[in-house]
C-alpha positions in Angstrom: -26.8 35.6 36.2 -24.9 38.4 34.7 -22.5 40.3 34.9 -21.5 44.6 34.2 -17.8 44.5 33.9 -15.4 48.6 32.6 -12.8 49.0 33.0 -9.8 45.6 32.4 -8.4 44.2 28.9 -11.5 42.0 26.9 -10.9 41.0 24.0 -8.4 44.3 22.9 -10.6 46.5 24.7 -10.9 47.1 28.4 -13.5 46.4 31.1 -13.1 46.1 35.3 -15.4 46.7 38.7 -17.5 43.0 38.3 -20.4 43.0 39.2 -23.5 40.8 39.2 -27.6 40.9 40.0 -29.8 37.6 40.2 -32.6 38.7 37.7 -31.4 40.0 34.5 -34.9 41.3 33.8 -35.0 43.2 36.9 -31.9 44.6 37.5 -32.2 49.0 37.1 -29.5 50.8 34.6 -26.7 51.7 36.4 -26.6 55.7 36.0 -22.9 54.2 35.2 -23.1 53.0 32.4 -24.5 54.3 28.8 -26.9 52.0 27.9 -27.9 54.2 25.4 -24.7 53.2 23.6 -25.2 49.2 23.9 -24.8 46.9 20.6 -25.4 43.1 20.5 -22.3 40.7 20.0 -24.4 39.2 17.3 -25.6 42.7 16.4 -21.9 43.7 16.1 -20.3 41.0 14.6 -22.4 41.7 12.1 -22.4 44.8 11.2 -21.9 46.9 14.3 -26.1 47.9 14.4 -27.0 49.2 17.6 -29.6 48.2 19.5 -31.8 49.5 22.4 -32.2 47.4 25.0 -29.3 45.2 26.7 -30.8 41.1 26.5 -29.3 38.4 24.7 -30.5 38.5 21.0 -29.9 34.6 21.4 -33.6 33.0 22.4 -32.1 30.2 23.3 -29.9 31.9 26.2 -32.0 33.1 29.4 -28.7 34.5 31.2 -26.9 37.6 29.5 -23.6 39.2 30.6 -23.1 42.5 30.6 -19.8 44.0 29.9 -19.2 47.9 29.0 -16.4 48.2 26.6 -15.1 52.0 25.8 -18.4 53.3 26.3 -20.1 50.0 24.3 -22.1 47.3 26.2 -21.9 44.5 24.5 -24.6 41.6 25.6 -22.7 38.3 25.9 -24.4 34.3 26.5 -24.1 32.8 30.0 -25.2 29.8 28.0 -23.7 30.0 24.7 -24.9 27.0 22.7 -28.0 23.5 22.6 -26.9 21.1 21.2 -29.4 18.2 19.2 -28.7 14.6 18.4 -26.3 14.0 15.4 -29.2 12.2 14.0 -31.4 15.5 14.2 -29.2 18.0 13.1 -28.2 16.1 9.5 -32.4 16.1 9.7 -31.7 19.5 7.1 -29.7 17.9 4.5 -32.2 17.5 1.0 -31.9 15.2 -1.8 -29.7 17.2 -4.6 -28.1 19.3 -1.6 -23.8 20.2 -1.9 -22.5 19.0 2.0 -18.7 20.3 2.5 -16.7 18.1 5.1 -14.2 19.9 7.6 -11.1 18.1 7.0 -8.0 15.7 8.3 -7.9 14.7 11.4 -10.7 17.2 12.6 -13.9 15.2 10.7 -17.4 15.5 12.2 -17.7 11.3 12.1 -21.1 11.6 14.2 -22.6 13.7 11.7 -21.2 11.3 8.5 -22.3 8.0 10.6 -25.8 9.9 10.8 -25.9 10.8 7.1 -25.2 7.8 5.9 -28.0 6.2 8.0 -30.6 8.7 6.7 -28.5 8.0 3.5 -29.2 4.0 3.8 -32.9 5.0 4.8 -33.8 5.7 1.7 -34.1 9.2 3.0 -31.7 11.0 0.2 -30.5 10.8 -3.4 -27.9 12.2 -5.3 -26.1 14.4 -2.2 -22.8 15.7 -3.0 -20.4 15.0 -0.6 -16.7 17.7 -0.8 -14.0 17.9 1.5 -10.1 17.8 0.7 -8.4 15.2 3.2 -9.8 13.7 5.2 -8.5 11.0 8.0 -10.5 8.1 9.1 -14.1 5.8 7.6 -15.8 7.6 4.6 -18.9 4.9 4.4 -20.2 7.6 1.6 -17.7 6.8 -1.0 -19.5 2.7 -0.7 -20.9 0.7 -3.0 -24.4 1.1 -1.5 -24.5 4.3 -1.4 -24.5 4.6 -5.2 -27.3 7.2 -5.8 -27.8 8.7 -3.0 -23.7 10.2 -2.4 -22.1 11.5 -4.7 -18.9 12.2 -3.6 -16.4 14.8 -5.6 -13.2 16.2 -3.7 -11.0 18.2 -4.2 -7.9 15.6 -2.7 -8.1 12.0 -2.5 -6.4 10.0 0.2 -6.2 6.8 0.9 -9.7 5.7 2.6 -11.4 7.3 -1.3 -8.9 6.0 -3.2 -10.1 2.6 -4.4 -13.7 4.0 -4.8 -12.4 7.1 -7.1 -10.0 4.5 -9.1 -13.2 2.4 -9.5 -15.5 5.2 -10.9 -17.7 4.7 -7.9 -16.7 8.4 -6.2 -14.7 11.6 -8.2 -12.5 14.2 -8.1 -12.4 17.8 -8.6 -8.5 19.0 -10.1 -8.2 21.7 -8.6 -5.0 23.5 -6.8 -5.3 23.6 -2.8 -5.0 27.7 -3.2 -8.3 28.1 -5.4 -10.5 25.7 -3.6 -11.6 28.4 -1.0 -12.2 29.9 -4.7 -14.8 27.2 -5.9 -16.7 28.3 -2.7 -17.0 32.2 -2.6 -17.1 32.8 -6.0 -20.1 29.8 -6.1 -18.3 27.3 -8.6 -19.7 25.1 -6.6 -22.6 26.1 -4.2 -22.6 25.0 -0.5 -26.2 24.5 1.2 -24.5 23.3 4.8 -21.4 22.9 5.8 -21.0 19.3 8.4 -17.2 21.1 10.4 -16.0 20.3 14.1 -14.8 22.9 17.1 -13.3 24.0 20.3 -15.8 24.0 22.7 -16.7 28.4 22.6 -14.6 30.7 25.5 -16.6 32.8 27.1 -17.0 35.6 24.9 -18.6 33.6 21.9 -15.4 31.7 20.1 -14.9 28.6 19.1 -12.5 27.4 17.0 -11.8 25.4 13.9 -9.3 23.3 15.0 -6.7 21.8 13.3 -8.5 22.4 10.0 -9.2 26.0 8.1 -8.2 25.1 4.2 -11.7 25.6 2.7 -13.6 24.4 5.8 -14.5 28.9 6.1 -15.4 29.4 2.9 -17.5 26.3 2.8 -18.7 27.9 6.2 -19.8 31.6 5.0 -20.9 29.7 1.7 -23.4 27.7 3.1 -26.8 27.8 4.3 -26.8 25.8 7.2 -23.6 24.8 9.1 -23.7 22.1 11.5 -21.3 22.3 14.5 -19.5 19.2 16.4 -18.5 20.5 19.7 -15.4 18.6 20.7 -13.2 19.3 23.7 -9.8 17.2 22.7 -10.8 20.0 19.2 -7.4 22.4 19.3 -7.9 25.8 20.1 -6.4 27.7 17.5 -5.3 31.3 16.7 -5.6 33.5 13.3 -8.4 32.5 10.6 -9.4 29.2 12.4 -11.5 31.9 14.8 -15.3 31.7 14.2 -18.4 33.4 16.4 -21.1 30.6 17.5 -23.2 33.8 16.0 -22.0 31.7 12.2 -23.5 28.4 12.7 -26.6 27.4 13.2 -26.9 23.8 14.5 -25.0 22.2 17.2 -23.3 18.4 18.3 -21.4 17.7 21.2 -19.4 14.9 20.4 -16.5 14.2 22.3 -14.1 11.3 20.7 -10.9 12.1 20.5 -9.4 13.2 17.2 -7.4 10.6 14.6 -4.0 10.4 14.8 -1.5 9.6 12.4 2.4 8.0 13.0 4.5 9.4 11.0 6.8 6.4 9.7 10.1 6.0 10.4 13.0 7.5 7.4 15.0 4.5 5.7 18.5 4.7 4.2 17.2 6.9 0.6 14.7 9.0 2.2 17.4 9.8 5.3 20.6 10.2 2.1 17.3 12.5 0.4 16.9 14.3 3.0 20.9 15.4 3.9 20.8 17.1 0.2 17.6 19.1 0.7 18.9 20.3 3.7 22.2 20.7 2.5 19.9 23.6 -0.1 18.4 25.5 2.9 19.9 28.2 4.3 20.4 30.0 8.1 17.0 32.3 7.8 15.0 30.5 5.4 11.4 29.9 5.3 9.7 26.4 4.6 6.8 24.5 3.0 7.3 21.0 3.0 4.5 17.8 3.6 3.9 14.9 5.3 6.0 11.7 5.3 8.9 10.4 5.9 11.4 12.7 3.5 9.7 15.9 4.9 10.9 14.1 8.6 13.8 13.1 7.7 15.0 16.9 6.0 14.1 18.3 10.1 15.9 16.0 11.0 18.9 17.3 9.1 18.1 21.0 10.1 18.9 20.8 14.2 22.6 23.2 13.5 20.9 25.8 11.7 19.5 28.8 12.0 16.1 31.3 12.4 14.2 28.9 9.7 10.5 30.4 9.2 7.6 28.3 8.6 4.4 29.0 6.1 3.4 26.0 4.6 0.1 24.3 3.9 0.4 21.7 6.9 2.8 20.2 9.5 3.7 17.6 11.4 5.9 16.2 14.4 8.7 17.6 12.6 8.7 20.5 13.3 8.8 20.2 17.8 12.3 19.5 17.9 13.2 22.4 16.4 11.2 24.5 18.0 11.8 23.2 21.0 15.4 23.8 20.2 15.5 27.7 18.8 15.7 26.5 15.6 12.2 27.2 13.7 11.5 31.4 15.0 10.8 32.9 11.8 12.7 36.0 12.9 13.5 36.4 9.6 10.4 35.8 8.2 8.6 39.6 5.8 5.1 38.0 6.8 3.4 37.0 9.7 7.4 37.5 11.8 7.7 34.6 14.6 4.8 32.5 14.2 4.2 28.8 12.2 1.4 30.0 9.7 0.0 26.6 7.8 -3.8 26.0 7.0 -4.1 22.4 8.4 -1.7 20.5 10.8 -1.4 16.5 10.7 -0.1 13.5 13.2 -0.2 12.8 16.8 -1.5 14.2 20.2 1.5 15.6 20.2 0.6 18.3 17.5 -2.6 19.2 17.9 -1.5 19.6 22.0 1.2 22.5 20.6 -1.0 24.0 18.4 -3.8 24.5 21.5 -3.8 27.3 22.5 -0.4 28.9 21.0 -0.2 32.3 19.7 2.8 31.1 18.1 0.5 29.5 15.4 -1.4 30.3 12.6 -3.9 27.8 11.1 -4.9 30.6 7.6 -7.6 29.6 5.4 -5.6 28.1 2.8 -6.2 31.0 -0.1 -3.6 32.9 1.8 -1.0 30.4 2.9 -1.6 29.0 -0.4 -1.7 31.8 -2.5 1.9 32.1 -4.9 2.0 36.1 -4.7 1.8 35.2 -0.6 4.3 33.0 -0.4 6.9 34.4 -2.8 6.8 37.5 -0.4 9.1 35.4 2.3 12.6 36.0 1.9 14.4 32.8 1.4 11.1 30.6 0.9 12.3 27.0 0.5 9.8 24.7 -1.6 10.1 20.8 -0.6 7.1 18.5 -2.0 7.8 15.3 -3.9 6.3 13.0 -6.8 4.9 9.9 -7.9 7.5 9.8 -11.1 9.5 12.4 -13.3 10.0 12.3 -17.5 13.4 13.5 -18.6 11.6 16.7 -19.3 11.3 17.4 -16.4 7.5 16.9 -16.1 6.2 15.9 -12.3 3.3 13.6 -12.3 2.5 14.1 -8.2 -1.3 13.1 -8.7 -1.7 9.5 -10.1 -0.4 6.5 -11.3 -1.1 6.8 -14.9 -5.0 7.3 -15.4 -5.8 5.9 -12.1 -5.8 9.3 -9.4 -3.5 8.6 -6.9 -3.7 11.6 -5.0 -4.4 15.0 -6.0 -2.9 18.9 -7.0 -2.7 19.4 -4.0 0.0 22.3 -3.1 2.3 21.5 -4.6 2.4 24.3 -8.2 1.2 26.4 -5.7 4.5 26.2 -3.9 6.6 25.7 -6.6 5.3 28.7 -7.9 6.0 31.3 -5.3 8.8 29.6 -3.4 10.6 30.1 -7.1 9.6 34.0 -6.9 11.1 34.7 -4.2 13.6 36.6 -3.5 16.4 33.9 -2.1 13.7 31.2 -2.6 14.3 27.6 -4.2 11.4 24.8 -5.1 12.6 22.0 -4.8 11.1 18.5 -6.3 13.0 15.2 -4.4 11.8 11.9 -4.4 13.5 7.8 -4.7 15.1 7.6 -7.9 12.6 4.2 -7.8 9.6 2.3 -6.1 10.2 0.0 -3.3 9.7 -2.7 -5.5 12.8 -0.8 -7.4 10.8 0.5 -10.9 12.6 3.4 -12.2 10.4 6.7 -10.4 11.9 8.6 -13.2 11.4 7.9 -16.9 11.5 9.0 -20.6 7.8 10.4 -21.0 4.8 10.3 -17.8 3.2 7.2 -18.4 -0.1 7.4 -20.1 -2.8 9.6 -19.2 0.2 10.6 -15.7 -0.6 14.4 -15.2 2.3 17.2 -15.2 1.4 18.9 -12.1 5.0 20.3 -12.0 5.5 21.4 -15.5 8.7 21.4 -17.1 8.5 24.9 -17.0 8.1 25.4 -13.3 10.4 22.3 -12.2 13.7 24.1 -10.4 15.7 21.5 -8.1 15.3 17.9 -8.0 16.7 15.5 -5.4 17.1 12.1 -5.4 19.0 9.5 -2.9 21.5 10.2 -6.2 22.2 14.5 -5.5 20.9 16.8 -6.6 20.9 19.1 -9.7 19.0 22.9 -10.7 16.8 22.0 -13.9 16.1 26.0 -14.3 17.5 27.7 -17.2 18.5 24.5 -18.4 17.2 23.3 -22.4 15.8 20.1 -22.8 19.4 18.3 -23.7 20.7 19.8 -20.9 18.3 19.0 -18.3 17.6 15.6 -20.0 21.4 14.9 -19.1 20.8 16.3 -15.8 18.1 14.3 -14.4 19.7 11.0 -15.9 23.0 11.5 -13.4 20.8 11.7 -10.4 19.0 8.8 -11.3 19.7 4.7 -10.1 22.4 3.1 -11.9 20.6 0.3 -12.7 18.3 1.8 -15.0 21.0 5.3 -16.3 21.9 3.6 -20.0 18.1 2.4 -21.0 17.4 6.4 -19.9 20.3 7.8 -22.2 19.2 5.2 -24.9 16.2 6.8 -24.5 17.3 10.3 -24.8 19.3 9.7 -27.4 16.0 8.2 -29.9 14.7 11.9 -28.3 17.3 14.4 -29.3 20.1 12.5 -31.4 24.0 12.5 -31.9 24.4 15.6 -30.6 23.3 14.5 -27.2 26.3 12.3 -26.5 28.5 15.3 -27.9 26.4 17.6 -25.0 27.3 14.9 -22.8 30.5 14.7 -23.1 31.5 18.3 -23.6 29.5 19.1 -20.2 30.1 16.0 -18.5 
């Protein structure tokens, strides 16, 4: 039923005096409500155009709630949306369309299945699929869909890696911080955005939940937005909140979010974690990725003070530090006291933690990964990893030779941003060898490997054998330092490679500096 409210706080304004009427159509306007100033919520969102009536602009909404708010009455919905099936929703997608899929654990799996069913039925061809890292099934890269779906991802996860390496799917090299730009500046068009959101609140706002990244930009650029409303999606804040007027079609599906269990760090990773923790100062602001090494680092920070978080992602590893009061964000210049990220991945515990938590802001990736935003945080400390590093300090983090393994991601966004920050540190940390004992420190990167962090950008490099700062060092000096933290089994052959490259002066340098 309609509700008239005036004078208590609602969405930053004040409303009180709740009154109910049975029939909106027959409700006479009370003299104490200035209906000449009525605006609908949708019109308010789209530009504050005024309306001369007080009934909903939403054709699917038979009932209205009217709020008097600081001389403005706004119309809200009681019934906020009407859902259709996933099969009905994806009928809007046409051959040749570009489709964005929301990321990580927040993939709208029912829409993906329905879309693939249409492809399998021969209804589509040459549909482009774009996304960042996704968890769960990715059937659109299967061989049966060749010519039907063309997969061009911004990041390659385990679920599409084999298909990308075989050429059945593809990858767009791009800094994570610029993925939103691809949509907003129309380098890549977005005909349809398929997203997943939490149920709307009483004001019609839903949340993108655990992943904002480039999905917000895709929504803004899309001709059509399909949203799966899922009660398991956490309500997060920051850029995650969007109004349902921005969504064209709704589907309901309460499939639980996919979770990711983090492996326990081994002894090598614990040692690397301790070396990294020694470089992290009280009051530092952290960025780190996901996996055993970040968890090992976080486990070493229990005696630190006033740690802040400005990162592209975080996981369960921060929870003990939040509970203990180590993570406060009190030293941050931007978003003081807030944990800032663009996506979250982990167990149900981390999704419960961010649900309704105003201390966490999920922001557009063009904010979280902007090097010039990152550089404004005092003592900004970024910790990233790599697949290989050569003796000049070039770090490959996206490929195994010519085969794409993951993607550029946000590594260079944070390496550059943190190195520009006052008191900042950019750290590359990785084991000296693979689990199979293959050396990851090499004379030159393998043929076809991508240099994600260039020799010009690298600062700190850490393995289980120590930490060295390469910034400001010559090629020969940094070769010496990198070899010093290589596995002892490979140091002699690396020394020989450096001697071959630089000549006898390299050994003179080794003896005088070491």
